[in-house]
C-alpha positions as CSV (number, residue, x, y, z in Angstrom):
1,M,0.0,0.0,0.0
2,Y,2.8,2.4,1.0
3,R,4.6,1.7,-2.3
4,Q,1.5,2.4,-4.3
5,I,1.0,5.7,-2.7
6,V,4.6,6.7,-3.2
7,A,4.4,5.6,-6.8
8,S,1.3,7.6,-7.3
9,A,2.8,10.7,-5.7
10,A,5.8,10.4,-8.0
11,A,3.6,10.0,-11.0
12,L,1.6,13.1,-10.0
13,A,4.8,15.1,-9.5
14,T,6.1,14.0,-12.9
15,I,2.8,14.9,-14.6
16,A,2.8,18.3,-12.9
17,L,6.4,18.9,-14.1
18,L,5.6,17.9,-17.7
19,S,2.5,20.1,-17.6
20,S,4.5,23.0,-16.4
21,G,7.2,22.3,-19.0
22,C,4.6,22.1,-21.8
23,N,3.1,25.4,-20.7
24,G,6.5,27.0,-20.7
25,L,7.3,25.6,-24.1
26,Q,4.0,26.7,-25.6
27,S,4.5,30.2,-24.3
28,A,8.1,30.4,-25.6
29,R,7.0,29.1,-29.0
30,R,4.1,31.5,-29.3
31,D,6.4,34.4,-28.4
32,A,9.1,33.3,-31.0
33,D,6.5,32.6,-33.7
34,L,5.0,36.1,-33.2
35,H,8.3,37.8,-33.9
36,Y,8.9,35.3,-36.8
37,Q,5.6,36.3,-38.4
38,R,6.3,40.0,-38.1
39,G,9.7,39.5,-39.7
40,Q,11.5,40.6,-36.5
41,W,14.3,38.1,-37.2
42,S,16.8,39.1,-34.4
43,E,14.1,38.9,-31.8
44,A,12.8,35.6,-33.1
45,L,16.4,34.3,-33.2
46,V,16.9,34.9,-29.5
47,R,13.6,33.3,-28.5
48,Y,14.0,30.2,-30.7
49,R,17.6,29.7,-29.5
50,D,16.6,29.9,-25.8
51,A,13.6,27.6,-26.4
52,C,15.6,25.0,-28.3
53,R,18.4,24.9,-25.8
54,K,15.8,24.4,-23.0
55,Y,13.5,22.0,-25.0
56,S,16.0,20.4,-27.3
57,W,13.7,17.5,-28.1
58,V,11.1,19.8,-29.8
59,V,12.0,19.5,-33.5
60,S,10.0,22.5,-34.8
61,V,11.6,25.0,-32.4
62,C,15.1,23.9,-33.1
63,F,14.4,23.8,-36.9
64,K,13.0,27.4,-36.9
65,W,16.1,28.6,-34.9
66,G,18.2,27.2,-37.7
67,L,16.0,28.8,-40.4
68,V,16.2,32.2,-38.7
69,A,20.0,32.0,-38.1
70,Q,20.5,30.9,-41.7
71,R,18.4,33.9,-42.9
72,L,20.6,36.2,-40.8
73,K,23.8,34.6,-42.2
74,R,24.8,33.3,-38.8
75,Y,25.8,30.0,-40.3
76,D,27.7,28.4,-37.4
77,E,24.7,29.1,-35.2
78,A,22.4,27.6,-37.9
79,K,24.5,24.5,-38.0
80,E,24.2,24.1,-34.2
81,A,20.4,24.4,-34.4
82,Y,20.2,21.9,-37.2
83,R,22.4,19.4,-35.3
84,L,20.1,19.6,-32.4
85,T,17.1,19.1,-34.8
86,L,18.7,16.0,-36.2
87,R,19.5,14.7,-32.7
88,A,15.7,14.8,-32.0
89,N,14.9,13.4,-35.4
90,P,17.7,12.3,-37.8
91,R,15.4,11.7,-40.7
92,I,14.3,15.2,-41.9
93,P,15.5,15.7,-45.5
94,S,15.0,19.5,-45.4
95,V,17.5,19.8,-42.6
96,Y,20.2,18.1,-44.6
97,N,19.3,20.2,-47.6
98,N,19.7,23.4,-45.5
99,L,23.0,22.1,-44.1
100,G,24.2,21.5,-47.6
101,A,23.2,25.0,-48.6
102,I,25.3,26.4,-45.7
103,A,28.3,24.2,-46.6
104,W,28.0,25.5,-50.2
105,I,28.1,29.1,-49.0
106,Q,31.2,28.3,-46.9
107,R,32.8,26.6,-49.9
108,E,32.9,23.2,-48.1
109,L,32.0,21.3,-51.2
110,S,32.5,17.8,-49.9
111,D,30.2,18.5,-46.9
112,A,27.6,20.1,-49.2
113,E,27.6,17.0,-51.5
114,R,27.3,14.7,-48.5
115,H,24.3,16.6,-47.1
116,F,22.5,16.9,-50.4
117,R,22.9,13.2,-51.1
118,K,21.5,12.4,-47.6
119,A,18.5,14.5,-48.3
120,I,17.9,12.6,-51.5
121,E,18.4,9.2,-49.8
122,L,15.8,10.1,-47.1
123,D,13.2,11.2,-49.6
124,P,13.9,10.0,-53.1
125,S,10.5,10.8,-54.5
126,N,10.3,14.4,-53.3
127,S,13.9,15.7,-53.4
128,V,14.1,17.7,-56.6
129,E,15.6,20.8,-54.8
130,A,18.3,18.5,-53.4
131,H,19.0,17.1,-56.8
132,N,19.3,20.7,-58.2
133,N,21.6,21.7,-55.3
134,L,23.7,18.6,-55.7
135,A,24.1,19.5,-59.4
136,M,25.5,22.9,-58.4
137,V,28.1,21.3,-56.2
138,L,29.1,18.8,-59.0
139,L,29.4,21.7,-61.5
140,R,31.7,23.6,-59.1
141,K,33.8,20.4,-58.8
142,G,34.0,20.1,-62.5
143,Q,31.9,16.9,-62.7
144,T,29.6,18.4,-65.3
145,K,28.2,15.2,-66.8
146,L,27.1,14.0,-63.4
147,A,25.6,17.4,-62.7
148,L,23.6,17.2,-65.9
149,E,22.1,13.9,-64.9
150,E,21.0,15.4,-61.6
151,L,19.5,18.4,-63.3
152,V,17.6,16.3,-65.9
153,H,16.2,14.2,-63.1
154,A,15.1,17.3,-61.2
155,K,13.5,18.8,-64.3
156,N,11.4,15.7,-64.9
157,K,10.0,15.9,-61.4
158,W,10.0,19.6,-60.7
159,P,6.8,20.4,-58.8
160,K,6.9,24.2,-58.7
161,P,6.3,25.8,-62.2
162,Q,7.2,29.3,-60.8
163,L,10.7,28.0,-59.9
164,M,11.3,26.2,-63.2
165,S,13.4,29.1,-64.6
166,T,16.0,28.5,-61.8
167,L,16.4,24.9,-62.9
168,Q,16.6,25.9,-66.6
169,V,19.3,28.4,-65.8
170,N,21.3,25.6,-64.1
171,L,20.8,23.3,-67.0
172,G,22.0,26.0,-69.3
173,R,25.1,26.4,-67.2
174,A,25.8,22.7,-67.4
175,Y,25.4,22.5,-71.1
176,F,27.6,25.6,-71.4
177,Q,30.4,24.0,-69.5
178,L,30.1,21.0,-71.8
179,G,30.5,23.2,-74.8
180,K,26.9,22.4,-76.0
181,F,26.0,26.0,-76.7
182,R,22.8,25.3,-78.7
183,E,21.4,23.2,-75.8
184,S,22.5,25.9,-73.4
185,L,20.8,28.6,-75.5
186,S,17.6,26.7,-75.6
187,E,17.4,26.3,-71.8
188,Y,18.1,30.0,-71.1
189,L,15.4,31.0,-73.6
190,Q,13.0,28.6,-71.9
191,A,14.0,30.1,-68.5
192,L,12.9,33.6,-69.9
193,E,9.6,32.2,-70.9
194,S,9.0,31.1,-67.3
195,D,10.5,34.3,-65.9
196,P,11.1,37.2,-68.3
197,N,13.2,39.0,-65.6
198,N,15.6,36.2,-64.8
199,V,18.8,38.2,-64.6
200,H,21.0,35.1,-64.8
201,A,19.4,33.9,-68.0
202,H,19.8,37.3,-69.7
203,N,23.5,37.6,-68.6
204,N,24.3,34.1,-69.7
205,L,22.5,34.5,-73.0
206,G,24.8,37.5,-73.6
207,V,27.8,35.3,-73.1
208,I,26.6,32.6,-75.4
209,Y,25.5,35.0,-78.2
210,A,29.0,36.6,-78.0
211,K,30.6,33.2,-78.4
212,M,28.3,32.7,-81.5
213,Q,29.4,36.1,-82.7
214,Q,25.8,37.3,-82.6
215,F,26.8,40.6,-81.1
216,Q,23.6,42.5,-81.4
217,N,21.7,39.8,-79.4
218,A,24.6,39.7,-76.9
219,R,24.3,43.4,-76.3
220,L,20.5,43.2,-76.0
221,H,20.5,40.7,-73.2
222,L,23.5,42.2,-71.4
223,S,21.7,45.6,-71.5
224,I,18.6,44.0,-70.0
225,T,20.9,42.5,-67.3
226,L,22.2,46.0,-66.5
227,K,18.7,47.4,-66.1
228,L,17.7,44.6,-63.8
229,R,20.9,44.6,-61.8
230,P,22.9,47.8,-62.4
231,D,25.4,47.1,-59.6
232,D,26.4,43.7,-60.9
233,V,30.0,43.5,-62.3
234,A,29.1,40.6,-64.8
235,P,27.3,42.6,-67.5
236,Y,29.9,45.3,-67.6
237,Y,32.7,42.8,-67.9
238,N,30.8,40.8,-70.5
239,L,30.1,43.9,-72.6
240,G,33.8,44.5,-72.6
241,I,34.3,41.1,-74.2
242,V,31.6,41.8,-76.8
243,A,33.2,45.2,-77.7
244,F,36.7,43.5,-77.9
245,L,35.4,40.8,-80.2
246,E,33.8,43.5,-82.4
247,G,37.1,45.3,-82.6
248,K,35.8,48.2,-80.6
249,Y,38.8,48.4,-78.3
250,G,38.0,51.8,-76.8
251,Q,34.6,50.6,-75.8
252,S,36.1,47.5,-74.3
253,V,38.4,49.6,-72.2
254,Q,35.5,51.6,-70.9
255,S,33.3,48.6,-70.1
256,N,36.2,47.0,-68.1
257,K,36.7,50.2,-66.2
258,D,32.9,50.1,-65.4
259,A,33.3,46.6,-64.2
260,L,36.3,47.6,-62.0
261,R,34.2,50.4,-60.4
262,H,31.9,47.7,-59.1
263,A,34.6,45.1,-58.4
264,P,38.0,46.9,-57.9
265,R,39.9,43.6,-57.4
266,Y,38.5,41.7,-60.4
267,V,41.8,40.7,-62.1
268,R,40.2,39.3,-65.3
269,A,38.8,42.8,-66.1
270,Y,42.4,44.1,-65.8
271,N,43.6,41.4,-68.1
272,N,41.0,42.1,-70.8
273,M,41.5,45.9,-70.4
274,A,45.2,45.4,-71.0
275,M,44.5,43.4,-74.1
276,A,42.3,46.2,-75.4
277,Y,45.1,48.7,-74.7
278,Y,47.6,46.4,-76.5
279,R,45.3,46.4,-79.6
280,L,45.2,50.2,-79.4
281,G,49.0,50.3,-79.4
282,D,49.2,51.7,-75.9
283,F,51.8,49.3,-74.3
284,K,52.3,51.5,-71.3
285,L,48.7,51.4,-70.2
286,A,48.5,47.7,-71.0
287,N,51.5,47.1,-68.8
288,D,50.0,49.3,-66.0
289,A,46.8,47.3,-66.0
290,L,48.7,44.0,-65.8
291,Q,50.9,45.2,-63.0
292,E,47.8,46.3,-61.1
293,S,46.3,42.8,-61.5
294,L,49.5,41.3,-60.1
295,R,49.4,43.7,-57.2
296,I,46.0,42.3,-56.3
297,D,46.9,38.7,-57.1
298,N,50.6,37.9,-57.7
299,R,49.7,34.3,-58.6
300,Y,47.5,35.3,-61.6
301,G,49.1,33.4,-64.5
302,A,47.3,35.3,-67.3
303,A,49.0,38.5,-66.2
304,Y,52.5,37.0,-66.7
305,N,51.4,35.8,-70.1
306,G,50.2,39.3,-71.0
307,L,53.5,40.8,-69.8
308,A,55.3,38.2,-71.9
309,V,53.3,39.3,-75.0
310,L,54.4,42.9,-74.4
311,A,58.0,41.8,-73.9
312,I,57.9,39.8,-77.2
313,A,56.5,42.9,-79.0
314,R,59.7,44.7,-77.9
315,S,61.9,41.7,-78.9
316,R,62.8,41.0,-75.2
317,Y,62.8,37.2,-75.6
318,G,64.7,36.3,-72.5
319,E,62.3,38.3,-70.4
320,A,59.3,36.7,-72.2
321,I,60.7,33.2,-71.5
322,R,61.0,34.1,-67.8
323,L,57.5,35.5,-67.6
324,L,55.9,32.5,-69.5
325,S,57.8,30.1,-67.3
326,K,56.3,31.8,-64.3
327,A,52.8,31.7,-65.8
328,I,53.2,27.9,-66.4
329,D,54.5,27.3,-62.9
330,L,51.4,29.0,-61.5
331,T,48.9,27.5,-64.1
332,P,50.5,24.5,-65.7
333,R,47.5,23.3,-67.7
334,V,46.9,26.3,-69.9
335,A,47.8,25.4,-73.5
336,T,48.1,29.0,-74.5
337,F,51.1,29.6,-72.2
338,H,53.0,26.6,-73.6
339,F,52.2,27.6,-77.2
340,N,53.6,31.1,-76.5
341,L,56.7,29.6,-74.8
342,G,57.2,27.5,-77.9
343,L,57.0,30.5,-80.2
344,T,59.5,32.4,-78.0
345,Y,62.0,29.6,-77.9
346,F,61.7,29.4,-81.7
347,K,62.6,33.1,-82.0
348,T,65.8,32.4,-80.0
349,K,66.5,29.3,-82.2
350,A,66.1,26.9,-79.3
351,Y,64.3,24.5,-81.5
352,A,64.3,21.4,-79.2
353,K,62.8,23.5,-76.4
354,A,60.3,25.0,-78.8
355,L,59.2,21.6,-80.0
356,S,58.8,20.4,-76.4
357,A,56.6,23.4,-75.5
358,F,54.4,22.9,-78.6
359,E,54.0,19.2,-77.8
360,R,52.9,20.1,-74.3
361,A,50.3,22.5,-75.6
362,Q,49.0,19.9,-78.0
363,E,48.8,17.4,-75.1
364,L,46.7,19.8,-73.1
365,D,44.5,20.8,-76.0
366,P,44.7,18.6,-79.1
367,E,42.4,21.1,-81.0
368,F,44.6,24.2,-80.2
369,P,44.7,26.3,-83.4
370,G,48.0,26.0,-85.2
371,V,49.9,23.8,-82.8
372,Q,49.9,20.7,-85.0
373,E,51.1,22.6,-88.0
374,N,53.9,24.2,-86.0
375,I,55.0,20.9,-84.6
376,K,55.2,19.4,-88.1
377,A,57.2,22.3,-89.5
378,L,59.5,22.3,-86.5
379,R,60.2,18.6,-86.7
380,N,61.1,19.1,-90.4
381,L,63.4,21.9,-89.5
382,I,65.1,19.9,-86.8
383,D,65.4,16.7,-88.8
384,N,66.4,18.2,-92.2
385,R,67.4,21.7,-91.4
386,S,64.8,22.7,-93.9
387,G,61.5,24.5,-93.9
388,G,62.7,28.0,-93.6
389,S,62.8,30.3,-90.6
390,L,59.1,30.9,-90.2
391,L,56.4,28.8,-88.6
392,P,52.9,28.4,-90.2
393,Y,51.3,29.9,-87.1
394,P,53.8,32.4,-85.7
395,R,51.3,34.7,-83.9
396,I,51.6,35.0,-80.1
397,R,48.4,34.3,-78.2
398,W,46.9,36.4,-75.4
399,R,43.9,34.8,-73.8
400,L,40.8,37.0,-73.5
401,G,39.2,36.2,-70.1
402,G,36.1,34.2,-70.7
403,G,32.6,35.5,-70.2
404,Q,31.3,35.6,-66.6
405,V,28.4,33.1,-66.4
406,R,26.0,33.4,-63.5
């Protein structure tokens, strides 16, 4: 009898404690939710954080703490909140998707991939956003074909027509990286049908049309990009490329200056501006632009290549060899640098070294213009001491920085 009474009293005490806890939880949650609904994010953050740490088994409270922290870009705090959420329930796909998004922002690509794959594993039938996000990680890692598979899968199951343009832009980016410009063009145009103001689609169409030498269309879409997002560096930079390809070098200089007003440390804009100055015959300003890019990033290989082009124009071949060797040390897999080194060695009659440099360029890019013909001519010269003193393709190459795809 005594034991039963004791047991009953303990049970009553436990029930009272739980009831008190539930009342406290409900009050804390209502207070936090009220600030959340009003968009008072800092106040909501404090209340969700306090509630989660006190009632860490309540999934919804900890999850909302993570959402608010993520919205306020307090990513480490968001990760803590999501970890507590998963401790209470380890099978919530959206938590892994959000953790993947944070890892993406923090450039932790392996963690991002792991989280997105976990989200897909937990809910294979309703994970199109995770497939899309995983594809973005794979694109960043250079695994373009795998990314394309994820994007096609997502497109076939995408449940939100209003967000279709986002997926189509990502598909366009994947096709672009694979060099499938027609397919990329098609996806971007479809994206604009879904969302006529999709700034990424307009910008990227400008890049593709420039590659296709449809300069009027390129300017049209880049101009729309500027109207939609006047503070973005990409359309100014890309317009500089369009002007350069049209032979309008003064316009190209101005567009790159506009780009640098919005992103003063954007070294590719300095490189392209230097190329435009070079075409205008102003070697001093070209040199100044390249030196400025190296002041910002002394490991920028393209700048050393540009300085080598200027040195060759002044017949300073020893200096050019030193600069090109530096470019190759920093960026060893760029065929242009090896091709230029081969040309420079040829000018100094170091034919064996020239041949080695050309062969390396061909190894890196079998379709590199002129390299096969130069190798053939140089082998004839070395073997037979014949073939004259000129190469079929003697022109030095300066790489124009590629278009900025969003």
